C-alpha positions as CSV (number, residue, x, y, z in Angstrom):
1,X,111.2,86.4,86.9
2,X,107.8,86.8,88.5
3,X,106.4,90.2,87.6
4,X,103.1,92.1,88.1
5,X,101.5,95.4,87.4
6,X,99.4,96.4,90.4
7,X,96.6,98.8,89.5
8,X,96.7,98.1,85.8
9,X,94.7,101.0,84.3
10,X,95.4,103.4,81.4
11,X,99.1,103.4,81.9
12,X,99.4,99.8,83.2
13,X,97.5,98.4,80.2
14,X,99.8,100.0,77.8
15,X,103.0,99.0,79.7
16,X,101.6,95.5,80.1
17,X,100.8,95.2,76.4
18,X,104.3,96.2,75.5
19,X,105.9,93.8,77.9
20,X,103.6,91.0,76.9
21,X,104.4,91.6,73.3
22,X,108.1,91.4,74.0
23,X,107.5,88.0,75.6
24,X,107.7,89.0,79.3
25,X,105.5,86.9,81.7
26,X,103.7,89.8,83.1
27,X,100.5,89.7,85.3
28,X,98.1,92.7,85.2
29,X,96.2,93.1,88.5
30,X,93.0,95.2,88.9
31,X,89.9,95.2,91.2
32,X,87.5,96.0,88.6
33,X,85.7,92.9,87.4
34,X,84.8,94.2,83.9
35,X,88.3,95.2,83.3
36,X,89.8,91.8,84.3
37,X,87.3,89.9,82.4
38,X,88.0,92.1,79.3
39,X,91.8,91.5,79.6
40,X,91.4,87.9,79.9
41,X,88.9,87.4,77.0
42,X,90.5,89.8,74.4
43,X,93.7,90.7,75.9
44,X,95.3,94.2,76.3
45,X,94.3,96.6,73.6
46,X,96.3,99.6,72.8
47,X,94.8,102.2,70.6
48,X,95.7,105.8,69.7
49,X,99.3,106.7,68.9
50,X,100.0,102.7,68.7
51,X,97.4,100.1,67.6
52,X,97.7,96.4,68.8
53,X,96.5,93.9,71.1
54,X,98.1,91.0,72.9
55,X,97.0,88.2,75.2
56,X,97.9,88.9,78.9
57,X,97.5,87.4,82.3
58,X,95.0,89.1,84.4
59,X,93.9,88.8,88.1
60,X,92.3,90.3,91.1
61,X,94.4,91.4,94.1
62,X,93.3,88.4,96.3
63,X,94.4,86.0,93.6
64,X,98.1,87.1,93.7
65,X,100.5,84.6,94.9
66,X,104.1,85.4,95.8
67,X,107.1,85.6,95.4
68,X,107.1,88.5,93.2
69,X,110.5,89.9,92.0
70,X,109.0,93.1,90.6
71,X,105.7,94.7,91.2
72,X,105.1,97.9,89.3
73,X,102.6,99.9,91.5
74,X,100.3,102.1,89.6
75,X,97.3,102.7,92.1
76,X,96.4,106.1,93.5
77,X,98.6,107.3,96.3
78,X,95.4,107.8,98.3
79,X,95.6,104.0,99.0
80,X,99.4,103.4,99.4
81,X,99.5,102.6,103.1
82,X,96.9,99.6,102.7
83,X,98.1,98.6,99.3
84,X,101.9,98.5,100.0
85,X,101.1,96.8,103.4
86,X,99.2,94.1,101.6
87,X,101.9,93.7,98.9
88,X,104.8,93.4,101.3
89,X,104.4,89.7,102.1
90,X,104.1,88.9,98.5
91,X,107.6,90.2,97.7
92,X,110.3,87.8,97.1
93,X,113.3,88.1,99.5
94,X,115.0,90.5,97.0
95,X,111.9,91.7,95.5
96,X,111.0,95.4,94.8
97,X,108.0,97.7,94.3
98,X,108.6,100.1,91.4
99,X,106.2,103.0,92.0
100,X,105.1,104.7,88.8
101,X,102.7,107.0,90.6
102,X,102.6,110.8,90.6
103,X,103.8,112.9,93.3
104,X,106.7,111.9,95.7
105,X,105.6,108.5,96.9
106,X,109.0,106.6,97.5
107,X,109.7,107.7,101.1
108,X,106.4,106.6,102.4
109,X,106.6,103.3,100.6
110,X,110.2,102.8,101.8
111,X,108.9,103.2,105.4
112,X,106.7,100.0,104.9
113,X,108.8,97.8,102.9
114,X,112.4,99.2,103.4
115,X,114.3,101.4,101.1
116,X,116.2,98.4,99.8
117,X,113.0,97.2,98.2
118,X,111.8,100.6,96.8
119,X,112.5,102.0,93.3
120,X,110.8,105.0,91.6
121,X,110.0,105.5,88.0
122,X,108.7,108.7,86.2
123,X,106.4,107.9,83.2
124,X,107.1,110.5,80.5
125,X,104.1,109.7,78.4
126,X,100.3,109.5,78.6
127,X,97.3,107.3,78.1
128,X,93.7,107.3,78.8
129,X,91.3,104.3,79.6
130,X,88.9,104.0,76.5
131,X,87.0,100.8,77.5
132,X,87.6,97.8,79.8
133,X,91.0,96.4,78.9
134,X,91.6,99.1,76.3
135,X,94.0,102.0,76.7
136,X,94.5,105.0,74.2
137,X,98.1,106.0,74.0
138,X,98.2,109.8,73.6
139,X,101.9,110.5,73.4
140,X,103.8,110.2,70.2
141,X,105.8,106.9,70.0
142,X,109.1,108.7,69.6
143,X,108.6,110.6,72.8
144,X,108.1,107.6,75.1
145,X,110.6,107.2,77.9
146,X,111.0,106.4,81.5
147,X,113.3,107.9,84.2
148,X,114.2,105.6,87.1
149,X,116.0,105.8,90.3
150,X,116.4,103.8,93.4
151,X,116.3,104.3,97.2
152,X,119.3,103.4,99.3
153,X,120.1,99.7,99.5
154,X,118.7,98.6,96.2
155,X,121.5,96.3,94.4
156,X,122.8,97.2,91.1
157,X,121.8,93.9,89.8
158,X,118.1,94.7,90.7
159,X,118.1,98.1,89.3
160,X,119.6,96.7,85.9
161,X,116.8,93.9,85.9
162,X,114.1,96.4,86.1
163,X,115.6,98.8,83.6
164,X,115.9,95.8,81.1
165,X,112.2,95.0,81.7
166,X,111.1,98.6,81.0
167,X,113.3,99.0,78.0
168,X,111.2,96.4,76.4
169,X,108.8,99.3,75.8
170,X,111.0,102.5,75.5
171,X,114.2,104.1,76.6
172,X,115.0,104.3,80.4
173,X,117.3,106.9,81.9
174,X,118.8,106.0,85.3
175,X,119.1,108.9,87.8
176,X,121.0,108.5,91.0
177,X,119.0,111.2,92.6
178,X,115.5,109.9,92.3
179,X,114.0,113.1,94.1
180,X,115.4,115.3,91.3
181,X,113.4,113.3,88.8
182,X,110.3,113.4,90.9
183,X,110.3,117.1,91.3
184,X,110.7,117.5,87.6
185,X,107.7,115.3,86.9
186,X,105.9,117.0,89.7
187,X,106.4,120.4,87.9
188,X,105.0,119.0,84.8
189,X,102.0,117.4,86.4
190,X,101.1,120.2,88.7
191,X,101.2,122.6,85.8
192,X,99.6,120.7,82.8
193,X,97.7,118.1,84.6
194,X,96.5,120.5,87.3
195,X,95.5,123.1,84.8
196,X,94.0,120.6,82.3
197,X,91.9,119.3,85.1
198,X,90.8,122.9,86.1
199,X,89.9,123.3,82.4
200,X,88.3,119.9,81.8
201,X,90.5,119.3,78.8
202,X,93.8,118.2,77.6
203,X,97.5,119.4,78.0
204,X,96.9,121.0,74.6
205,X,93.9,123.0,75.8
206,X,96.2,124.7,78.4
207,X,99.0,125.2,75.8
208,X,96.8,126.6,73.0
209,X,94.9,129.1,75.3
210,X,97.4,132.1,75.9
211,X,95.8,133.2,79.2
212,X,96.1,129.6,80.5
213,X,99.7,129.4,79.2
214,X,100.6,132.3,81.1
215,X,99.1,130.7,84.2
216,X,101.2,127.6,83.4
217,X,104.3,129.5,83.4
218,X,103.6,131.2,86.7
219,X,102.8,127.6,88.0
220,X,106.2,126.3,86.7
221,X,108.0,129.1,88.4
222,X,106.4,128.3,91.7
223,X,107.4,124.6,91.6
224,X,111.0,125.6,90.7
225,X,111.0,128.2,93.6
226,X,109.6,125.7,96.1
227,X,112.0,122.9,95.0
228,X,115.0,125.0,95.1
229,X,114.0,126.2,98.6
230,X,113.8,122.6,99.8
231,X,117.3,121.9,98.3
232,X,116.1,120.0,95.2
233,X,117.7,119.8,92.0
234,X,115.5,119.2,88.9
235,X,116.5,116.4,86.6
236,X,116.6,117.0,82.9
237,X,113.4,115.9,81.2
238,X,114.1,114.2,78.0
239,X,117.4,115.7,77.8
240,X,116.2,119.2,78.3
241,X,117.1,121.5,81.4
242,X,113.5,122.5,82.3
243,X,114.7,125.0,84.8
244,X,117.0,126.8,82.3
245,X,114.2,127.0,79.6
246,X,111.2,128.1,81.8
247,X,112.6,129.9,84.7
248,X,112.6,133.7,84.3
249,X,113.8,136.7,86.4
250,X,112.9,139.5,83.9
251,X,110.3,140.4,81.2
252,X,112.6,139.1,78.3
253,X,113.2,135.7,79.8
254,X,109.6,135.3,80.6
255,X,108.5,136.1,77.0
256,X,111.2,133.5,75.8
257,X,109.8,130.9,78.3
258,X,106.3,131.5,77.2
259,X,107.1,130.9,73.6
260,X,109.0,127.7,74.5
261,X,105.9,125.9,76.1
262,X,104.2,124.8,72.7
263,X,107.4,123.3,71.5
264,X,108.1,121.6,74.8
265,X,104.7,120.0,74.8
266,X,104.0,119.5,71.2
267,X,104.4,115.5,71.5
268,X,101.9,115.5,74.5
269,X,99.1,117.9,73.5
270,X,96.5,115.0,73.4
271,X,97.2,113.9,77.0
272,X,94.1,113.9,79.2
273,X,95.2,114.5,82.8
274,X,94.6,111.3,85.0
275,X,93.1,113.5,87.6
276,X,90.4,114.6,84.9
277,X,89.9,110.9,84.1
278,X,89.1,110.3,87.7
279,X,86.7,113.1,88.0
280,X,84.8,112.0,84.8
281,X,84.5,108.7,86.3
282,X,83.1,110.0,89.6
283,X,86.4,109.1,91.4
284,X,88.5,111.1,93.8
285,X,91.5,112.4,92.3
286,X,95.2,112.9,93.5
287,X,95.2,116.8,93.7
288,X,96.8,116.6,97.2
289,X,99.6,114.3,96.0
290,X,100.4,116.6,93.0
291,X,99.6,120.4,93.4
292,X,99.0,119.9,97.0
293,X,102.7,118.7,97.4
294,X,103.9,122.1,96.0
295,X,101.7,124.0,98.4
296,X,102.7,122.0,101.4
297,X,106.4,122.5,100.6
298,X,105.5,126.1,99.9
299,X,104.1,126.7,103.4
300,X,107.2,124.7,104.9
301,X,109.7,127.0,103.3
302,X,107.6,130.1,103.3
303,X,107.4,130.3,99.4
304,X,104.1,131.7,98.2
305,X,102.2,129.4,95.8
306,X,99.0,131.3,94.8
307,X,98.6,129.4,91.5
308,X,98.9,125.9,93.0
309,X,96.7,126.9,95.9
310,X,94.0,128.1,93.3
311,X,94.3,124.9,91.3
312,X,93.8,122.8,94.3
313,X,90.9,124.9,95.3
314,X,89.2,124.6,92.0
315,X,89.9,120.9,91.5
316,X,88.3,120.2,94.9
317,X,85.2,122.3,94.0
318,X,85.0,120.2,90.7
319,X,85.4,117.0,92.7
320,X,82.6,117.8,95.1
321,X,80.3,119.0,92.3
322,X,80.2,122.8,93.0
323,X,82.0,123.6,89.8
324,X,81.6,122.1,86.3
325,X,84.5,120.6,84.4
326,X,84.7,123.7,82.1
327,X,87.3,125.8,80.2
328,X,85.6,128.8,81.8
329,X,87.3,127.9,85.1
330,X,90.5,129.3,84.0
331,X,89.0,132.7,84.3
332,X,89.0,132.3,88.1
333,X,92.7,133.0,88.0
334,X,91.9,136.7,86.9
335,X,92.8,138.2,90.3
336,X,96.0,136.3,90.8
337,X,97.2,137.1,87.3
338,X,96.7,140.9,88.0
339,X,99.2,140.5,90.9
340,X,102.9,140.9,90.0
341,X,105.0,137.7,90.2
């Protein structure tokens, strides 16, 4: 089986390292010269919650030669139209692109390559790039998992092949309704990645600041309200019904939900949001593909999203340099939090 990880950055290095360690013939593809050279010279290095290195194949996009049976897509959604169009002729006749991106990328990818070639996978762990060819795993090893689903037309055999590949690293849960999986991950990313980026910190910085935690709970509620209005069901996350735990309709349920956040996030407190990593590296982040999606659907279904709107506003200001990456930015939610939800 010919396989590649396209856009092998922080998450891709970890996945590639685990697959290579398990004997999978995997190719890590990246545009950055230092990154590719480091992977070729010293292998993929994983630090943090796991520590090992393994020799890997690495290449630049223009060095790829088809036919690929599986391409794991990990670039930013900002570039999907061009990237997916370029990858289309490199797929084997029954090849698939498995998107591990944030947001809800599957429909647009399927428009380019066909739904029968499109799978979606939600990554339920985090990592940050520490040096060229090196990634720091920031989630506890026993919390690692994937949730995967397919678009219409993907054969059972192909779904099972991809599942077996990913299981070389950690457990994989198959969901028939991939959009339910996507919305559950979107809720988590919009809340903890969004607010973590606002604060210039980790998921733990959001959880451990009581004011930020209250904003996080409001953000979660907005995401659930918007998702439900659009007809979405939220898939369980690592076996937990997040809507049952965090959705509230009165003060008592709100208090219980607020207390549940630290326990729910305890194995992911060290996660550095990918959007924050981008901003620190002077790159554009995916705010429109994460919180921006919640805002877009909110407008479509007439559901107010003041917290997500504010997150988008603040992160865009951080991106253009008019706001620093600072914990003090959380105070910009003062006015919103004084309003009744």
